[in-house]
N, C-alpha and C positions, 0 to 999 in steps of 0.2 A: 179727643181732650181728657175726659175722662180717663180712659183707657191707656190713654200715654201716662197720665199721674199714678195710675194702679202698676203699671210696669215699672219707673220709676223707684217707684217706693220698694217693690220687691229688688230690685236689683241694688237698695241699699241696705239691705234688710235682710240679704244674702253676703253683702259684702264684710257686715256687723261682724255675722255666722263663722265665715271662712277667716278673719282678721285673729290677732294676737289675743287671746285671755290674758285679763290679770285675774288671780287667788285672789277673790277679796276678802280681808278680817285674817290673812296669812302675819304670824307673827316669827319673827326672826330671832336667834340668840346667840349669842357669845360665850366667853369665861368674863368678864364682866373686867372690870380693871382691875391690874395687879400690885401689891404693894409697892409704894417707890424706893422702901427705906432698906438698908443694907443692913445684911446680917448682924449682930452685935459681935460675936465673937466666929467669924470664919472659918471653917474649920476643912475646908478642901484646900488643897496651896498644890494643885496641878494643873497643867494644859488638858483641857478635856474637847472633846467632839462627839457633842451629841446627834445622834444621826436621824433622821424621821422616821416618826412612828410610824411599824407597819402595822395593819389591821389586816379582818380576812374581806375578801372582798363584798362580801354583803353590806361590809359597813361604810364600802369607799363611793358614799354619798353623802349631802347633809343631812339626813333623815335623822329625827328624834324618837330612838325606837323604845318600846317597850315589851314585856312579855304577860299574861293571863298566867300564870304560876298556877293557877285554881282551875285553870281549864287545861291547857297545854303550853308547858313550859317549854318547847320545842319549835314554838310559833314567834319569830321574832315581829312584830308590826310596828309600822310608820306610824304619828301621830301625823291626819292629813293638814292643819293647818298650822302646823309650827315645823321649825326646822333649826338646822345649826345654820352657821350664815359660809362656812366651810364644813368641810367632813370632819367629825370630832376625832381624829387620828391626828389633823394639822393642827385642833385647837388644844388639845391632849401636849402636844409637842413645844408649842408656844409655852403653853403653862408650868410645864416642867421643865422647859430648861432653864426659865426665868428665875423660878427656886435653886436648883443647882448653881444658875451665876451668881445671884445673894449670897450665897456658902461658899465664893469660891474667892480666893487670893487672890488666883491665876486668872487665864484668860478660858471659857467657854466656847465653843463654835457651833458652825453647823456645818454636814457638808459638804453644801455648797461656795463656803468661805474659800475652801483649798489650802486651809491652815494644817500642818503634819504635828499633832498631837503625840505626845508618847500614848495616850488611853483614847479608848474611842467606845463611849455608851450607848448600845441597841436596848431600843426599846419596843418588845409587841402585845399591841392591845387584844386583849383577846375576848374581852366581853364590856360593853358599856352602854347599859340599856337602864330603864327604870324596872322594874320587877312587883308586879302585884301580886299579893299573896290571899286578899280578897278586894271586890270592887273598891271599897274607900281604903284599905291600907297597901302604902307600895314602899319602895324603897330604893336606891341607887344601887346598882351593882358593879364595879368596875375590877375588871382582872387585868393585869399585867405581867409580862415576862421581860425581867432587866438581865443584860450578859454584858459585861465589863471585859472590854477586848485589848491586849497589848501585844502589837506587834505581831499579829494575825495570831494568838492564842486566846485561850479563854483564860480569865482570871478567875471572875467567880460569876454566877449564874445564879438567880432567886427568880421564883413565882410571887407575886403580891394579891391579894385581895381585898379590897374595900366594898366597906358596905355604909351606907348613909339613910335614915328613915325619912321618906317625904314627907313635907308638910302638910300638902295639899296633894289628891290622886287626879293630876292633869299636868299635862306637859309641863308648865311652870314650876311646880313640887318637884318635877322629876331634872326636870335645867337645875335648879339651885340644888337636889342634893347630889347632883353627878358633878358637880362644880366642887362643893364640899371634898366631896369623896378623892376628888383632881389635886385637892390642895394637900388633903392628907398624905397622898400618892408622895406628892413632894418630900413632903420631911420625912416620909418613912426612906425614900427613895436618899435623900442625903444622907441619914443616916447608916445607909449600907455602903455609900461611897466614902463615907469617912473609913469607918471598918475595913475597905477593899482596897484602897487608893493605896499607894507606899508614897511615902516621900522621899 
């Protein structure tokens, strides 16, 4: 009887070890709520397709990446217990598309909408990480290249770089700084489009 009870206990422990494990303490982040108000003076007046933001293969996951520049800036590392709810390129695409839509009197579409527009905006995310200059000092770094295309011809192309100091040297501080940098990118992108979209 005792032996049977021991075997049953061992079987239960083994099944628990082999079953799916949940990571306790995991925190998920998105970019938060966007402003609902429309741009007071919309500056864009052209229908525009904003294609999906592309990113390097190493960023094609939900990791929140950081670099220890004071040790080895060539090693992107991901926080163990913090992550985005989806790959950052997808989150950034939503945020930038919302910024452009608020500033546009015409339509803003995705490639999946199947809408034909004179202009297409392509965005390449090159860097999206928290960079530590020292153990207690870090900043968000966002690098982005934008290409404005009309009927398969490049109208304009521009690289953007944004830095934002992080209030705290952890994932939460990095996330907030990256969101602020993303909003700054949206504003600059609208300025750039206003200068390059033909009426």
